[in-house]
C-alpha positions in Angstrom: -3.3 -17.1 -18.5 -7.1 -17.6 -19.0 -9.3 -15.2 -17.2 -11.3 -18.1 -15.7 -8.1 -19.7 -14.4 -7.0 -16.3 -12.9 -10.3 -16.0 -11.1 -10.1 -19.6 -9.7 -6.5 -18.9 -8.5 -7.5 -15.7 -6.9 -10.4 -17.3 -5.1 -8.2 -20.2 -3.8 -5.6 -17.6 -2.6 -8.3 -15.7 -0.8 -9.7 -18.8 0.9 -6.2 -19.8 2.0 -5.4 -16.4 3.4 -8.9 -16.1 5.1 -8.3 -19.4 6.9 -4.9 -18.3 8.1 -6.3 -15.4 10.2 -7.5 -15.7 13.8 -11.0 -16.7 14.7 -11.7 -13.5 16.7 -11.3 -11.5 13.5 -13.7 -13.4 11.3 -16.0 -15.4 13.5 -19.7 -14.5 13.3 -21.6 -14.4 16.6 -25.1 -14.0 15.0 -27.6 -16.6 13.7 -26.4 -15.9 10.2 -22.9 -17.2 11.1 -22.7 -19.2 7.8 -24.2 -17.0 5.0 -24.8 -18.5 1.5 -22.7 -15.8 0.1 -19.5 -16.2 1.9 -16.8 -13.6 3.0 -14.3 -15.2 0.7 -16.6 -14.7 -2.3 -17.1 -11.0 -1.2 -13.4 -10.4 -1.0 -12.7 -12.1 -4.2 -15.3 -10.1 -6.2 -13.8 -6.9 -4.8 -10.3 -7.7 -5.8 -11.3 -9.3 -9.1 -12.9 -5.9 -10.0 -9.7 -4.0 -9.2 -7.7 -6.5 -11.2 -10.0 -5.7 -14.1 -9.8 -1.8 -13.6 -13.1 -1.5 -11.8 -11.9 0.7 -9.0 -15.1 1.5 -7.2 -17.2 -0.9 -5.2 -20.2 -0.4 -7.3 -18.2 -0.8 -10.5 -16.8 -4.1 -9.3 -20.3 -5.2 -8.4 -21.8 -4.4 -11.7 -18.8 -6.0 -13.5 -19.5 -9.3 -11.7 -23.2 -9.0 -12.2 -22.9 -8.4 -16.0 -20.0 -10.9 -16.8 -19.5 -13.3 -14.0 -23.0 -13.7 -12.4 -23.0 -17.4 -13.0 -19.8 -17.9 -10.9 -21.5 -16.2 -7.8 -25.2 -17.6 -7.7 -25.8 -16.2 -4.3 -24.6 -12.6 -5.0 -26.8 -10.2 -2.9 -28.0 -6.8 -3.8 -25.5 -3.9 -4.2 -26.5 -2.4 -0.8 -25.9 -5.7 1.0 -22.6 -6.2 -0.9 -21.3 -2.8 -0.1 -22.2 -3.2 3.6 -20.3 -6.5 3.6 -17.3 -5.0 2.2 -17.3 -2.3 4.8 -17.7 -4.8 7.7 -14.7 -6.8 6.5 -12.3 -4.0 7.1 -10.5 -5.8 10.0 -10.2 -8.9 8.0 -8.8 -7.1 5.1 -6.1 -5.7 7.6 -5.3 -9.1 8.9 -4.9 -10.8 5.5 -2.7 -7.9 4.3 -0.2 -8.5 7.1 -0.1 -12.2 6.1 0.4 -11.5 2.4 3.2 -9.1 3.1 4.9 -11.5 5.4 4.9 -14.2 2.7 5.8 -12.1 -0.2 9.0 -13.8 -1.1 11.6 -11.8 0.8 15.1 -13.2 0.3 17.1 -13.2 3.6 20.4 -13.0 1.8 19.6 -9.6 0.3 20.1 -6.7 2.7 19.3 -3.7 0.4 15.9 -2.1 1.1 14.3 1.0 -0.6 11.8 3.4 0.8 9.5 5.7 -1.0 6.3 7.5 -0.2 3.6 9.0 -2.4 0.6 11.3 -1.9 -2.9 10.2 -2.5 -4.6 13.3 -3.5 -8.3 13.2 -2.3 -8.8 17.0 -2.9 -6.6 19.3 -4.9 -5.0 22.6 -3.7 -8.0 24.7 -4.3 -10.2 22.4 -2.1 -7.6 21.3 0.4 -8.7 23.7 3.0 -12.4 22.8 2.9 -12.4 19.1 2.0 -14.0 16.7 4.6 -13.8 13.3 2.9 -12.4 10.5 5.1 -11.4 13.1 7.7 -10.5 10.4 10.2 -7.4 9.6 8.2 -6.9 12.5 5.9 -5.7 16.0 6.4 -4.0 18.9 4.5 -0.3 18.5 3.7 2.4 19.7 1.3 4.1 17.6 -1.3 7.6 18.9 -2.0 8.1 16.9 -5.3 4.9 18.3 -6.7 5.3 21.6 -5.0 1.6 21.7 -4.0 -0.8 21.6 -1.1 -3.3 18.8 -1.1 -5.9 17.0 1.1 -5.3 13.3 1.5 -2.9 10.7 2.8 0.5 9.4 2.0 1.2 5.7 1.3 4.7 4.6 2.4 6.4 1.4 1.1 9.6 -0.5 1.9 10.7 -2.9 -0.6 13.6 -5.3 -1.0 15.8 -4.5 -3.9 16.0 -7.2 -6.8 18.4 -7.5 -9.6 16.8 -6.5 -12.9 13.3 -6.9 -11.5 10.7 -4.9 -9.5 11.4 -4.8 -5.7 9.6 -7.2 -3.4 7.2 -5.5 -1.0 8.4 -5.7 2.5 6.2 -3.3 4.5 3.6 -0.6 3.7 1.5 1.9 5.8 -0.7 4.9 5.5 -0.3 8.3 7.3 -2.1 11.6 7.1 -0.7 14.0 4.5 0.6 16.4 7.1 2.8 13.9 8.9 6.5 14.1 8.1 8.1 11.1 6.5 10.8 11.0 9.1 8.3 11.0 12.0 6.3 8.3 10.3 9.4 6.2 9.8 10.5 6.5 13.4 7.1 5.2 14.6 6.8 2.3 12.1 10.3 1.1 11.5 11.4 0.1 15.0 11.5 -3.5 13.9 14.1 -3.3 11.1 17.5 -4.9 11.8 20.8 -5.5 9.9 19.9 -3.9 6.5 21.0 -1.2 4.2 18.2 1.3 4.1 18.0 3.7 1.2 15.7 6.8 1.8 15.4 10.3 0.4 16.5 13.6 1.9 13.6 13.6 4.4 15.4 11.0 6.4 18.6 13.1 7.0 18.8 13.1 10.7 22.1 12.4 12.7 20.4 11.2 15.9 18.1 8.7 14.1 20.9 7.5 12.0 23.0 6.8 15.1 20.0 4.9 16.6 19.7 2.9 13.5 23.4 2.0 13.5 23.0 0.4 17.0 20.5 -2.0 15.3 22.9 -2.7 12.4 21.0 -0.6 10.0 23.0 1.5 7.6 20.9 4.6 6.6 21.9 5.8 3.2 20.5 9.3 1.9 21.4 11.8 -0.7 23.3 14.9 0.3 21.4 18.2 0.5 22.4 21.9 0.3 22.6 23.6 3.6 22.0 27.3 4.3 24.7 29.4 2.5 25.9 26.5 0.4 25.8 27.3 -3.3 26.2 23.9 -4.7 27.3 20.3 -3.7 30.9 19.3 -4.1 31.7 16.7 -6.9 31.9 13.8 -4.5 28.4 14.6 -3.1 27.0 15.1 -6.6 28.3 11.6 -7.7 27.1 10.0 -4.6 23.6 11.5 -5.1 23.4 10.1 -8.6 24.5 6.7 -7.3 21.7 6.6 -4.6 19.2 7.9 -7.1 19.9 5.0 -9.6 19.6 2.5 -6.7 16.2 4.0 -5.6 15.0 4.4 -9.2 12.9 1.1 -9.3 10.7 2.1 -6.3 10.5 5.7 -7.3 9.5 5.5 -10.9 8.1 2.0 -11.3 7.1 0.2 -8.2 5.1 2.6 -6.0 4.0 5.1 -8.5 3.0 2.7 -11.2 0.8 0.5 -9.0 -0.7 3.3 -7.1 -2.0 4.9 -10.3 -3.3 1.6 -11.4 -5.4 1.0 -8.2 -6.5 4.7 -7.9 -6.5 4.8 -4.1 -7.9 8.2 -4.0 -11.1 6.7 -5.4 -11.2 4.1 -2.6 -10.6 6.6 0.2 -13.8 8.5 -0.4 -15.7 5.6 1.1 -14.4 6.5 4.6 -12.3 5.3 7.5 -13.0 1.6 7.0 -11.4 1.8 3.6 -7.9 2.7 5.0 -6.9 -0.9 4.9 -8.0 -1.7 1.5 -5.1 0.1 -0.4 -2.7 -1.8 1.7 -4.4 -5.1 1.1 -5.0 -4.6 -2.6 -1.4 -3.5 -3.1 0.0 -6.5 -1.2 -2.3 -9.1 -2.7 -2.3 -8.0 -6.3 1.5 -7.5 -6.3 2.3 -10.8 -4.6 -0.3 -12.9 -6.4 -0.2 -11.4 -10.0 3.1 -9.8 -10.4 5.4 -12.2 -8.5 3.7 -15.5 -9.7 
């Protein structure tokens, strides 16, 4: 697809989403209630920069200034643009929820996959002294990478698709130290009548029983218990089956797009940026990869 057509489609999608949110989240109460450079243009520039591998706000601004300046004649200075982006944090959050809700979930498919991924703002050596975005980041341990880090975790639930990437169903961010099970209990009280495939972090008999009352079948791999040398053949086979079912979200869906968007770069801009990874993930996946 032509780049110009892509940009036009992105702008139209942003305008449609912007109009769908409530007035209290976007209405301006100042004399400058209708600026020449609109909020829709500001959001479009930011996302168009990410789509073209410009992962920092300044890089997105300079990319538009150098190559698409004629498309945005009222583009302000970088300082004003950066301030507008930060002030739009609540709007980003509202638009994200709309995009995820309309992401093409098939009600006939009941298999849902969960995965989480660390966003490393500071590596193990600096994890104890880092202070970036401290309102949402802290020090935690990543078992899969066997390392301590400072940052957050991004969680995603996606609906399984046949021979295709899963459809994003829900996503949220937690501090690095918060356990996956604790986060799931707080954020998944709305799920009903599905098969939910998680990893070993979700092994909890009490929560599994609570989910069963809501028609949710929790499926997790077996793990070794204290004193157990190895899994029996049945458990080993079941683990391989569950791993193959979860493979699309583990190796392709979350990890691939997280690396593409480089959320650790976005987080350094502070608390107001915590909604941008969610919105970028939701909008880019639904608009570009599911169209």
